Residue, then its C-alpha position, 0 to 999 in steps of 0.5 A: m533452582l533459580i536457573d530452572r525457573t529462568h529457563k522455564y520463563c525464557f522457554l515460555i516467552m520464546s514459545l509465545i513469540l513463535i506462536c504469534w510470529g505468523n500473525l505478525y508477519a501476515h499483517h505485512s504480507s503483500a501476497m494478495f497482490d499480483k506482483t507480475q502485473v503492473l496496471n498503468v491507468k489514468a485516474v481521478v483521485k476521490e480521496f486520500q486517506w493519510a492513516n496508519p498502518h497504510v495510506w489509501i488512495q481512492i481513485y476513479i478509473p473511467n471505463q466505457d460506460n461509467k467510472e470504477e472506484w478502486s482502492i490503492e494501498g500504499i506504505g506507512i505514513n512515517t516512511l512516506f513523510r520522510r520521502g516528502w509526502r504530506p496529508n495533502s499529497f493527493e487532493p480530490g479531483d487530481e487527475i493522475d497517471i497511476s501504476f499499481n499491482p492489482m489484486l490476485d482475486g480481480s477485485h478493484a484494489g491494488l498496491f501503489i507503485g507510482a503516480r504522475f500528476e498533470d504538472g509532471k510531479i511524481l510520487g513513488k516510482w515512475a519509470h520512463t516506460n510509463n509515459 
C-alpha cells in the first residue's frame, strides 16, 4: 500500500511539473525577436535599468525629425556582473553604437547584442564588421 501511495504522489508531482513547464520555458523565450536581423545604430542612453530578471537599456535613436525611444533587453544581472558589468555600466547621456535584434512586430524594442562607447570600451559582442 505504501508503494502505491508513493507512486501516486510521484505521478501527481510529475504531472504538475509538466503542466507548468510551458509557462516556465516561455518566460525565457526570445521568440519575439527577429534573430535574422541585426540593427546597428548610434544612440544616446536615456536610462539603464539594472533589474531582475533582465536588464533594460532605454535609448534614444535620432531620426530625421526627432528622436525615437527604444527599449533594449539584456540578460540577467548575475551573469552580467560576472562579465564585469555594473549598475553604472551605462549612464544617461552616454553616446554609443549599439547592435541588437529588433522585435518581429516592428515595435521599438530589441534584444541586446553589443555596444561600443565613444572611448572604445565594448560591452557584449561587437564584431569588427560593426565599425
